[in-house]
C-alpha positions as CSV (number, residue, x, y, z in Angstrom):
1,M,-4.8,-17.1,-6.3
2,K,-6.7,-19.5,-4.1
3,K,-4.6,-18.6,-1.0
4,L,-5.3,-14.9,-1.6
5,I,-9.0,-15.5,-2.0
6,E,-9.0,-17.4,1.3
7,E,-7.2,-14.6,3.1
8,L,-9.7,-12.1,1.7
9,Q,-12.6,-14.3,2.8
10,A,-11.2,-14.5,6.3
11,Y,-10.5,-10.8,6.6
12,L,-12.8,-8.8,8.9
13,P,-13.5,-5.4,7.5
14,C,-13.3,-2.5,9.9
15,N,-15.7,-0.1,8.1
16,A,-18.0,0.3,5.1
17,Q,-15.1,1.1,2.7
18,E,-13.3,-2.1,3.6
19,K,-16.5,-4.1,3.5
20,R,-17.5,-2.9,0.0
21,D,-13.9,-3.0,-1.3
22,R,-13.5,-6.6,0.0
23,E,-16.7,-7.7,-1.8
24,A,-15.5,-6.1,-5.0
25,L,-12.0,-7.6,-4.7
26,L,-13.5,-11.1,-4.2
27,A,-15.9,-10.7,-7.1
28,Y,-13.0,-9.4,-9.4
29,L,-10.6,-12.2,-8.4
30,N,-13.2,-14.9,-9.0
31,L,-13.6,-13.8,-12.6
32,E,-11.2,-16.2,-14.2
33,A,-11.7,-14.8,-17.7
34,L,-9.8,-11.6,-16.9
35,P,-6.0,-11.2,-17.4
36,D,-3.7,-12.1,-14.6
37,P,-4.3,-9.5,-11.8
38,F,-0.8,-10.2,-10.4
39,T,0.8,-8.4,-13.3
40,R,0.5,-5.0,-14.9
41,E,-0.5,-6.7,-18.1
42,N,-4.0,-6.3,-16.8
43,P,-4.7,-2.7,-17.9
44,I,-8.0,-2.4,-15.9
45,A,-7.0,-3.5,-12.5
46,H,-4.0,-5.2,-10.9
47,L,-2.8,-6.2,-7.4
48,T,-0.6,-4.0,-5.4
49,A,0.7,-4.1,-1.8
50,S,1.5,-1.2,0.6
51,A,3.1,-1.0,4.0
52,W,2.2,1.1,7.0
53,V,5.6,1.4,8.7
54,T,5.7,2.5,12.3
55,D,8.3,2.7,15.0
56,S,8.2,0.5,18.1
57,S,6.1,3.0,20.1
58,H,3.6,3.3,17.2
59,S,4.0,7.1,17.5
60,R,5.7,7.7,14.1
61,I,5.0,6.7,10.5
62,L,7.5,6.4,7.6
63,M,6.4,8.3,4.5
64,A,7.8,9.0,1.1
65,Y,7.3,12.0,-1.1
66,H,5.9,10.3,-4.2
67,N,7.1,12.0,-7.4
68,L,4.1,10.9,-9.6
69,Y,1.4,12.0,-7.1
70,R,3.3,15.0,-5.7
71,S,2.3,13.9,-2.2
72,W,3.6,12.3,0.9
73,S,2.4,8.7,0.9
74,W,2.9,5.2,2.3
75,L,5.4,2.9,0.6
76,G,4.3,0.1,-1.8
77,G,4.0,-1.1,-5.3
78,H,2.9,-3.6,-7.9
79,A,2.9,-7.4,-7.4
80,D,4.6,-7.8,-10.8
81,G,3.9,-11.5,-10.9
82,E,4.7,-12.2,-7.2
83,H,1.7,-13.9,-5.5
84,D,2.9,-13.3,-1.9
85,L,1.7,-9.7,-1.4
86,R,3.4,-9.5,2.1
87,L,6.7,-10.0,0.3
88,V,5.8,-7.3,-2.2
89,A,5.1,-4.8,0.5
90,E,8.4,-5.6,2.3
91,K,10.4,-5.5,-1.0
92,E,8.9,-2.1,-1.8
93,V,9.7,-0.6,1.6
94,R,13.3,-1.7,1.2
95,E,13.6,-0.4,-2.3
96,E,11.9,2.9,-1.7
97,S,13.4,3.7,1.7
98,G,16.7,1.9,1.9
99,L,15.7,0.3,5.2
100,R,17.3,-3.1,5.9
101,T,15.6,-4.1,9.1
102,L,11.8,-4.5,9.0
103,R,9.6,-6.5,11.3
104,L,6.2,-7.7,10.1
105,L,3.9,-7.0,13.0
106,T,1.1,-9.4,11.9
107,P,1.0,-11.9,9.0
108,E,-2.6,-11.0,8.3
109,I,-3.8,-8.3,6.0
110,F,-3.8,-5.0,8.0
111,S,-6.0,-3.1,5.6
112,L,-7.5,-3.3,2.1
113,E,-8.6,-0.8,-0.4
114,I,-9.3,-0.3,-4.1
115,L,-7.4,2.7,-5.3
116,T,-8.0,4.8,-8.5
117,V,-5.0,5.7,-10.5
118,D,-5.4,8.5,-13.1
119,G,-3.8,8.2,-16.5
120,H,-0.2,9.4,-16.5
121,E,3.2,9.3,-18.2
122,K,5.7,6.8,-16.8
123,R,9.2,6.4,-18.4
124,G,8.0,8.1,-21.6
125,Q,4.9,5.8,-22.0
126,Y,1.3,6.6,-21.3
127,V,-0.3,4.5,-18.7
128,T,-4.1,4.4,-18.9
129,S,-6.3,5.1,-15.8
130,H,-6.8,1.9,-13.8
131,L,-7.4,0.4,-10.4
132,H,-5.0,-0.8,-7.8
133,L,-6.4,-3.7,-5.8
134,N,-4.4,-3.0,-2.7
135,L,-3.6,-4.9,0.4
136,T,-1.7,-3.2,3.2
137,Y,0.6,-4.8,5.7
138,L,1.9,-3.5,9.1
139,F,5.6,-3.3,9.6
140,E,7.9,-1.9,12.4
141,A,11.3,-0.3,11.8
142,D,13.8,1.6,13.7
143,P,13.8,5.4,13.0
144,S,17.5,5.6,13.8
145,E,18.3,3.4,10.8
146,P,19.3,5.6,7.8
147,V,16.8,6.1,5.0
148,R,17.3,7.3,1.5
149,C,15.0,8.2,-1.4
150,K,14.7,6.3,-4.7
151,P,14.9,9.2,-7.1
152,D,12.9,7.6,-9.9
153,E,10.0,7.1,-7.5
154,N,10.3,9.5,-4.6
155,A,12.0,12.7,-3.7
156,A,12.3,12.2,0.1
157,V,11.7,9.6,2.8
158,T,11.1,10.6,6.4
159,W,9.4,9.7,9.7
160,F,6.5,11.8,10.8
161,P,4.5,11.9,14.1
162,R,1.5,9.6,13.5
163,E,-1.1,12.4,13.0
164,E,1.2,14.6,10.9
165,A,1.8,11.7,8.5
166,V,-1.9,11.9,7.7
167,S,-2.0,15.7,7.3
168,R,1.2,15.7,5.1
169,S,-0.7,14.0,2.3
170,S,-2.0,16.3,-0.4
171,E,-4.6,13.8,-1.5
172,P,-7.9,14.3,0.5
173,W,-9.3,10.9,-0.1
174,F,-6.1,9.2,1.2
175,R,-6.0,11.5,4.2
176,E,-9.6,11.0,5.2
177,R,-10.3,7.4,4.1
178,I,-7.0,5.6,4.1
179,Y,-4.3,7.1,6.3
180,A,-6.7,8.1,9.1
181,K,-8.1,4.6,9.0
182,L,-4.6,3.0,9.2
183,N,-3.7,5.2,12.2
184,E,-7.0,4.3,13.9
185,K,-6.3,0.6,13.4
186,L,-2.7,1.1,14.6
187,L,-4.0,2.5,17.9
188,R,-6.0,-0.6,18.4
189,F,-3.2,-2.9,17.5
């Protein structure tokens, strides 16, 4: 936990959303009385990691059609006890897309956000509404490498031109606040 808090303290927010979310993340993680945020056992909020996967020209983005949200989205998932969130992001990309070759473009956090998750059914069990305390990492992959979906999580995986990746999402907040921000940061990378 200490390493993560240090990384968050060193992170330079790019906008008001990241500044406020970083403050909230640090406040939350410093509350030692709460259940372990690295596991889903914490029903209020837990850590997740996402990946913004681009090609070598930074002109395309890998997206998955997420079954639960019925939207094109980035790839990622729950920490499930793993404390290295970079590894979580990489593992999730491999599981959700079938990609074998990934290159981490920077070891630092690329983006951070607190995401709301509405209550839903998963594998026959009700999951209460909660927060994902999410860190995003930037990866590069080769679009010529085959991809495949993970049917229990997504219905398709494909590469989109950078701007189209944003517009393909059916979730307005993600389009306007998250994916557009990630593309803007990618252009400066």
